[in-house]
N, C-alpha and C positions, 0 to 999 in steps of 0.2 A: 275606672280608666286613669292610668297614671299620666301625668303631664311630663313631657320631655322638652328640653330646650335644644336648639340647634347644636350647641356645644356638647350636650349629652350624647346626641346621635353620632357626632363626629368621633367621640372618644370610645365608642362601643366596638368590640372586636367583631361582633355579629349582630346585625339588625334583623330581628325576626318579623314575621307577619303581624304578630301581636303588638310588638313595639311600634312598628310602622303604623298600624291601625290606631294605637293610642296617640301617637304623635300627630296624625292627620285628623283624628276625631271620627274615625270610621271603624267598622268591624274588621277583624283579621280575615274574615271570609271575603269581604270587599277587596282587600289587598290581594289575596291569593287568586281570586277569580279574575281580577283586573290584570294581574301579571300573566296568568295563563293565556288570556285572550289578547295579549300584547296591547292592551288599552291603558295600562298604567306604567308609564315609562320610567320606573324607579330602579330597575334591575332586570333580572330575567328568571323565568321559571323553566325547569327542565323536568320532563316526564321520565321517570326511571323505568327500568325494564319490568319491574313488578307492577307498574301502573300508578305508583305513588309519585308525588311531586316534590321537588326540591326547589328552594327559592334562594336567590342571591340578591339581596337588596344593597344597592350602592348608596352609602350614606350621603354623599354630596348630591346625587341625583334626587334622593328623597327630600333633602333640604331645599334644593332648587325648585322642585315640584311644589312643595308647600308654600314657598315664597313667590311663586309665579314667575320664576326665572328660567324655567326649563327650556323655553323657546330659545333663549340665548345659547344654552348648551347644545340644543339640537342644531342651531345654526353653525356652531363651531364644528360639530360632527359632520354636517353636510359639506362644509368647506374642506375639511380634512379628507373626506372621501373623494372630492373632486381633485384635490392635489394628488392623492394616491393614484387615481385613474390617469391623470396626466403623466405621472412618473412611469406607470405601466406602459403607456403609449410610447413615451420616449425610450424606454428600455427595449421595446420591440423594434423600434426604428433603428436604434443603435446596433442591436444584434443583426438586423437585416443588412445594415451598412458594412458591418465587420465581415459578414459572410460573403458579401459581394467583393470586398477588398481582398479576401483570401482566395478567391477563385482564380 
């Protein structure tokens, strides 16, 4: 099992399940199954038409997960989603007002 530093992970063009497993000290299978089941929030797994899987591991999420800081990232994502929802609501209201004004 190779040892990787945070900076090594950041500088990689692609982080594979093997690399992520080595970095976290677990098997590549643990990584792939965790991602498939949406229980390992370090990226996403996509099932291809032929039934095989593709994995996209986001370096910063992997690093945050290892360092116990992923909840901070999740909090930011939740807040951004709320902001987006608020903007969608304001957009609908504005469209409604513009339609009424043009009648």
